[in-house]
Every structure is written in structure tokens, then in C-alpha cells.
Residue, then its C-alpha position, 0 to 999 in steps of 0.5 A: m657440023s656433019t651429020d657423022r659428028k654429030s653421031l659420033i658425040r651422041h654415041t659417045l655422050v651415051a657411052s659415058v652415060g652407060i659407064g657412069l652408070i656401070y661405075i656406079v652400080l659396081k660402087n654401090r652393089g652391095n648396098l642395091l643388092r640390100k635393097w633388092r634383097s628387103i624388096w623380095d624379102r617383103k614378098n616372102p618375110l620367111n626367106r630372111q628367117k635364121i634360126e639359132i638353137v641355143n642348148d648351152v650358156e656358152h653358145c648362149r652367150r654368142v647369139v645375145e652378143i649378136l642380137r645386141n649388135h642388131c639392136q643398136k641399129y633397130q632396138v625391138l626384138g619378137f618374144d615369146c615363150e613356150w612351156v609345158t602343161i601337164n595334168g594342168i599343172r604347169h611347168p617353167i618355162a622351157l622355150l625363151q624366143l628372140a627374133s631380131h628385125t634381120g631375121l635372126c630367130a633364137l630359141f633358148r632352151l631353157s629346160h636344157i641351160k636350166g637357167i637364164p644367163l647373165d647375157l640373157k637376163e641383162l638383154l631380157e631387161r633392158e629398157d632401151i630394147v622394146k620386145v613384142g608380141v601377142a600376150p608379151n606381159e603374161d610370158a614376162r609374168l611367167l619368166c620372173q616366176d620361173y626365173s627371177v629375170t623381170v622383163a622390161s618394156v614389152l608391147d602388145l601387138r594388138s595395142m599396135a593393131q587398136l592403134v591404127g583401127e585395126q581388129p586386136l587379131g591373136l597373132s595367128k590371124l594377123s598373121q594371116s592378114f597383114l603378112n600373108i603367113e599362115l601359121d601352124k597352131d594344131w594344137r598337136l603342136r603347140c601343145s607337145d613337149w618343149a622340154a624333149h631331148e631334141l626339138n623336132a623340125k615343126q616344133i623349131q619352126y613352130a617357134a621359130n615363126d612365133a618370134f619372127v611373125a612378132i616383129e615382123l608385125f611390128k614393123y608393119f603397123a609402126g610403117r602404118i603409125a609412122p611412115t617415112k617421108g623419104g620413100a620405101f627404096w632407100n629406108p628398108s624399115g619403110h617406119d620412123l623407128n623413133e616416132t613408132l616407139s614414142i606414140c606406143t610409149p602409152f603401151i609399153d609395160v602395159s596389160f592389153k585391154y580390150k576397146n572398140t576399133p573400127q572396123q576394118g572395112s572403114s575409111k582409111k580417114n577414119g582411121k588416121n582420125f583414131l591414130k591422131k585421137e589416140a596420140a593425143v590421149k598420149e600427151n594427156k593420159r595413158a590409154f590403157s591406166t594401170r588403176s581404173r580407179p584411185l586406190y584410196y578415197n580418203c573416207f573417213m571413221e569414227a569412234p562413238d565420241g567422235e574421235l577420228l579411228c582411220a582413213m579407209d575404202v568406201r566400200k568398206a565404210d558402206w558395208y558397216i552402214a549396211k551392218g547397221l554397225a556405223v551410221l554416216i555422218k556426212e558425205d564430204p568428206y565421206t565419214v561414218r561414225l561406229a556404233f560400239e566401242p572399237s576393240g582399242r584406239a591407235t595412239g602415237n606414229v601409229g594412230d597418226f599414220d591410219k589418220q591422214l589423208k594418202v595422195n593418189q600418186c607414185v611416192v618415189c617420183g610423184h606421178d600422179e597419173s597411172y600408178i600399180r600397187k607396189y608390196v613392199v614386205p611382197r605377198e611371197y613372204r607376208k602370207f606365211f606371217p601371222v594374223i595378226m601380223k599380216s591382217h593390217s598390212s595397208h602400211d606396206v602397200l604404196l602407189l607405185c607409177t610403172r616405170c618406177h614399179q619396175k624398176s623396184n621389182k629388178h631390186d627386189l629380184d637381188l634382195r630374194q637372192k641374198l635371202s635365199v643364200e642367208c636362209s637356206a630358200p632357194l628359188e624357183n629357178h634353182p632345182d632344189g626350188a621347184k615343185f617338179r624335178e626331172d628324171t633324167q633317165l625316163k627322159k633319155l628314154k623318151s628321146l630313144a622312143l621318139a628317134l625309134t618311132e620316127r626315123r626308124s627307117t634311116l636307123p642302121e639296124g644297130r643302132i635300133k637294136e641297142m636301143e631297144a635293148r636300153i629300153l628293155e632293160k629300164f623295163p625287165s617285164w617286157d618282151e619286146v619293144t612294139s609301136e604301143r610300147l614306144k607311145e607308151i613311153l612317149e606318153m610318160t612324163t619326166l616330171v615328177p613332184n619333188s618330196s622336199y619342194r618348200p617355197h622360198g618364202e615359208i623357209v625365209v618366214e621360218h628362218y627369222k620367227a627362229t632367230t631375230g624375228l619377223v619386225s626385222l624381217e619387215k624392217l630389211w624390206r622398208e629399209y632396202f626399199l628406201t635406199t633403192m628407190k628413194p622416195k620423195f612423197l612417201p605418207e607422213y609417219w611412214s616407219v620401219t617399225h611401223n608394225q613393232d609399234r603396233l604390236e608393243i600398244k597391243a601387248d601394253r593392252g595384253r590383245v596379243t599372245m607371246e608366242d606372236l610376240l616371240q614369232a614377230g620378235i619383240d622383247i617381253q620384257c617391252 
């Protein structure tokens, strides 16, 4: 074969390969650009950030739909909240931040929306979408308190840090250490007016960064917990999300608790051993038990004649012994006998319930490794009961596992809403149910003062005079609007005490006292618990009429006042 022919074949092959590569690149240019962008984003994650400020219900609906679509591919959201504290008093959450894996940071201005719309509520309550942050349980608790929404599946990033052998630092230090992103945590910015008419640029960036960094930290730790085997270039997330969430399951909806971890200078081998150890713990027991000890120790108390009176807590039994009111009879089971005749002995099902052994397990599903106390009749109502009805409340304190407790709380919100309507008892998220009301006129003046302070040089002279005239109209004793006057306005609080405020629980209790009686309210909550949760492991003799039966026994013995019976709603002739 001649040299010219060999050269022609070689050039033809090179050209064919080149054309083939060009064809592949052009055909897959979208994917390649995304891969290149993801690599660049890892160097500077803030490049992907897109901020949406949500001020009304319609905008909220559109943004939530976008977040839902993002969560179909990656079921994790960065989560954070901001609120205003004045004179030591915390006001309802003003700003909710959610960030998706794409870099979308949605800032929901709850103080402007005047609540949490249904679409956003459903997103927060979805158990299949994990909300990550530092101390997210506290934010979730305040959202429930302020807006009656139960945020499901929250995960503290500090638990993930410990899982891979790192120190559980705050969000700022975690961000700086692992993302090379320095967050502005100036106290004046952190404590600024999050309910202002308009947020300034620094507030917006501060709020967006907290949620954005939260999900970026999740992705970082997930890459160490469950790295992908295929290589990061073709899998930008760099980790197996399903495996990550499976390993982190014991930490979801559990408050973070500090425990010793390998120091940051420890070897990679130690970190892996720590991770393996934590993964093994997952198979047997939740790493962070919701209760560090059992609720029921099943100690017993006897009357002086040896009759069993009740099962009780060991600390209470020891208190009786220490006071000389009882003596120890035997160690197993731990039994004490009173040194005096009790004022009364319960009979019937009431007495049988008090005497029986109680099992440390979820009364709904039977889970027996970790549990939380469930107050069937919520404390926000029971605390307004007369002493004789709230002093013996152990009947309504049951054990539920974390998931059943979460599910039950969601159902409780629905009944609270129904009671709100029935008893004209507004909840905390209703303007009439808030401890504080907002002075809208002063809020507008503060907005004017802020504009005159920060943007005076950009405003037309006519607009400046118009704004100053509106301020002087509100403060007729002022001769002119000076910088000191503007500062004085900015320091004024727009939230004033609601003089007509009464707690929702108090109004409901007063309503039932005046109508069907408090035993009806107790019965309502107990029957609701049975209907919604369908518990399979309730203690024997647990009854929806327990307190009514107990009060009737006391009434027969003349140990209850007529007023207590009337408030309870028990027939005086019984």
C-alpha cells in the first residue's frame, strides 16, 4: 500500500472520529452543559441561587408547585424560620425559608400572607419530603404553635455531622468548614425587623443563604454517608439519596443531642468505623431515644391492710418512704405500704385501671423501643380545668412512638379548628387569637422612615416632601423630619398587646363549663383519639368516661363540691 493511500486512510479515520465526537457533543450538549455547570457550582454553590420572595397567596401557590416538582427528583428541602423578638417577647414567625436542590430559595413572608396557605401547609406536612437545617425541630415547634401546622420529617444537620465523625457545629461554622461559604451572622441583621413592609437586600440574602446552605450541607454529608459508585461527573449529587435517607431515618423528627465524636483531625479509618457503628445502631435501636427512661416502672402502693391501691412511679414511692408516710415491703416488684389510712379507695373500673401493670410501648402500633408522652386531652385545655379534674390526669397520658405521635398531632389540629368554630375561640394564627396586634399605620410610617433613611439620595425631591408630610401629619407636634426623628420612628414597635386576647383553651373550657360540662370535652377528645388513631394496645380498663366515673365515686362519698360537679357536667342527682 502506497504512502499516500495510508495517509489518506489515516486522515479519513481521524475525520470520522472527529465528526462522531462533534455529533455526540451536539446531541448531548444539554446534558454536558448541566454536568459542566454542576462541577462549576461545586466550586461556588451560590452561583445556583435563585431567590423568590412570596408576599401573597397566589404567588405562594405557584412557588409551592415549583418546589413540589423539584421534590419529585430530590425529596429534601433546606428549612429555616425568622421572627421578631421585642422586649424579650417573641412574636409569630414572620418569614419561612425553603430551598430546593436546584438552588431555588423561597422566602414566604407569613407576616404578610397572614397565615400559612393550604398548599404550603400540605408541603410542610408531607412525610416523604425531608426538611433539613440546624435545630429544625425548634422551628417546627414554633410553626405549630403560631400557625397550627405540623412540619413532618425534619432532620438536624448536626446529626449528619456526627454520623460522619465531624463536630456538630452551628450552621455558620459548618458552612465555612465544608462549603467554604462564609455566612453573615451579624446580630443586628439576625435580630432585624423580619415583619417590615419590605425586606432590604441584606435581609433577603441572609434568609436565603440559611436555607440554601442547609440543603448544600445535606448534599455534602450525604456524599460521605452514601457515596455513589459510578463517579460524580455523571451523577452530580455524588451520593445515593435513598441510602442516605435510610441511614438517617433514626435521626428524623428527633431533637439533636450532643455526644462525643471523633475530632476533625482523626483518621479516615476512624470516621468509617464511626459510620459503621451508627449504621449498626440503626438496625437495633434509635440512636436518640425520645425518652431516656421508661414512663412506667410499675411500682405498687398498698393500704395499711395490704390492699393494692395503685401502680406508681418509683420516685414517688421513695418520696413516701423518705417522708415516713410509707414503708418498703419488697424489692421485686417494688412495693410500698402506707403508714396511714388513705382518704378513699377507688372501686370498679377506675380502681382496676389504677392497679394494673402498664407496658412501655406505643399504644397504637406496639413499638417498644422509643416513645413520647401523648396527652389525649391536650394540656392547653386541661390546665384550665378545676383542680379536682386535672390533679389525676395519668389516664390521659399514653405512650406513642414518634411517627404515631406525629400523626396524632396532625389529627388534633383538625379538632382544635372545629372547637375554635364551635366555641368562638380563635386559634393563635387568627388575628383575634393573637396576643399582639399590628399597628398598620405605624408600620407604613416605619416603611417611609426606612426609605428616607436608606434611599433618600435616589428619591425625587417631590417624593421626599410627600413622605415627610405624611410623617408630620401623624406627629403634628414635630416641626420637621430630622434623622433623629426617623431613627425614633424606626425604633418604635408596630406590635401592641391585644387587650381582648384570651387563650383558645381557656375559651373552650369556659364554653363547656357553661353548656354540657367538662366531662363532655374529655369524652370528645378521647373518642376522637380512638377514631383517628385506632390504638391496638391501650391499657385495660382505659375508658372515655374515666373521670366521670371517678367523680361519681367521690360524690357518693361526699368528697367533691357541688360547683365541681356542675362544672364537670355530672347530674347532681346521681
